[in-house]
C-alpha positions as CSV (number, residue, x, y, z in Angstrom):
1,X,0.0,0.0,0.0
2,X,1.2,3.4,-0.8
3,X,-0.1,7.0,-0.2
4,X,0.9,10.3,-1.7
5,X,1.0,13.1,0.9
6,X,1.7,16.9,0.7
7,X,3.7,18.7,3.3
8,X,5.8,21.8,3.1
9,X,4.6,22.6,-0.2
10,X,5.9,19.3,-1.7
11,X,4.5,15.9,-2.4
12,X,5.9,12.5,-1.4
13,X,5.0,9.1,-2.3
14,X,5.3,6.9,0.7
15,X,4.8,3.4,1.9
16,X,5.1,1.8,5.4
17,X,8.6,1.8,6.9
18,X,9.9,4.6,4.5
19,X,12.2,7.0,5.9
20,X,11.7,10.5,4.2
21,X,13.2,14.1,4.8
22,X,10.5,16.9,4.7
23,X,10.5,20.6,5.6
24,X,10.9,21.4,9.3
25,X,8.0,20.3,11.4
26,X,7.5,21.3,15.1
27,X,8.0,18.0,16.8
28,X,10.5,16.4,19.1
29,X,12.5,13.3,18.0
30,X,10.5,10.3,19.1
31,X,7.1,11.9,18.7
32,X,4.4,10.6,16.6
33,X,2.6,13.1,14.1
34,X,-0.4,12.7,11.8
35,X,-0.1,13.9,8.2
36,X,-3.6,14.5,7.1
37,X,-3.1,16.1,3.8
38,X,-3.4,12.8,1.8
39,X,-3.8,13.1,-2.0
40,X,-4.0,9.6,-3.1
41,X,-4.0,6.1,-1.7
42,X,-3.3,2.9,-3.7
43,X,-2.8,-1.0,-3.3
44,X,-1.8,-2.7,-6.4
45,X,-3.9,-1.7,-9.2
46,X,-6.6,0.0,-7.1
47,X,-6.1,3.6,-6.6
48,X,-8.2,6.2,-4.8
49,X,-7.6,9.9,-5.2
50,X,-9.3,12.8,-3.7
51,X,-10.1,16.3,-5.2
52,X,-7.7,17.4,-3.9
53,X,-7.7,15.5,-0.5
54,X,-9.1,12.3,0.5
55,X,-11.5,12.7,3.4
56,X,-10.8,10.6,6.6
57,X,-7.3,9.4,5.2
58,X,-4.2,10.1,7.2
59,X,-0.4,8.9,7.4
60,X,1.2,8.4,11.0
61,X,5.0,8.9,11.2
62,X,7.5,9.0,14.0
63,X,10.1,11.8,14.1
64,X,13.5,10.4,13.6
65,X,15.6,13.5,13.9
66,X,15.6,17.2,13.3
67,X,18.4,18.0,10.9
68,X,19.8,20.4,8.3
69,X,20.3,19.8,4.6
70,X,23.6,19.8,2.6
71,X,24.7,23.4,2.1
72,X,24.0,25.3,-1.2
73,X,26.0,28.2,-2.4
74,X,24.3,31.2,-3.7
75,X,26.9,33.2,-5.9
76,X,25.8,36.4,-7.6
77,X,28.3,38.3,-10.2
78,X,28.0,41.1,-12.5
79,X,30.9,40.7,-14.9
80,X,33.1,43.9,-15.4
81,X,31.7,45.7,-12.5
82,X,33.7,44.1,-9.6
83,X,30.5,42.8,-8.1
84,X,30.5,39.3,-6.3
85,X,28.5,38.2,-3.5
86,X,28.9,34.5,-2.0
87,X,26.3,33.2,0.6
88,X,25.6,29.7,1.9
89,X,22.2,28.3,3.0
90,X,21.2,25.1,4.9
91,X,17.7,24.1,4.8
92,X,16.1,22.9,8.0
93,X,14.5,19.3,7.8
94,X,12.7,16.8,9.7
95,X,13.4,13.2,9.0
96,X,10.2,10.9,9.4
97,X,9.6,7.2,9.5
98,X,6.3,6.4,8.1
99,X,4.5,3.8,10.7
100,X,0.9,3.6,9.2
101,X,-1.3,4.4,6.3
102,X,-5.0,4.6,7.1
103,X,-7.6,5.0,4.3
104,X,-10.9,6.7,4.6
105,X,-12.6,3.4,6.1
106,X,-9.5,2.0,8.0
107,X,-6.8,0.3,6.6
108,X,-8.1,-0.1,2.9
109,X,-8.7,2.7,0.8
110,X,-12.3,3.5,-0.1
111,X,-12.2,2.9,-3.8
112,X,-15.7,3.8,-5.2
113,X,-15.8,7.2,-3.4
114,X,-13.3,9.2,-5.6
115,X,-15.0,8.5,-8.9
116,X,-18.6,8.7,-7.8
117,X,-19.4,5.0,-8.4
């Protein structure tokens, strides 16, 4: 079973026991959080998608650690004007381990509700 979730302005396809890095969430390491913005749930060939979200679906995750991403360099230059600016940035991240995916009716996705049948 997989789910497509939205957090931090990005979408992630996750399955149980996946470890993902997302934008910083306010939670301590070891805490369990619920990600309620589920866009799609699927199992094999059966897929349920929302418009845009699935009602009642959620994904549980455990916070592994709060960390920072690799440094990126922001360099600006205007040639022939002696203008150079160098700046670095490290994005704050939260590392999550997906523990459970729940559909609208429990563990299985409600497959007829998305298309009206």
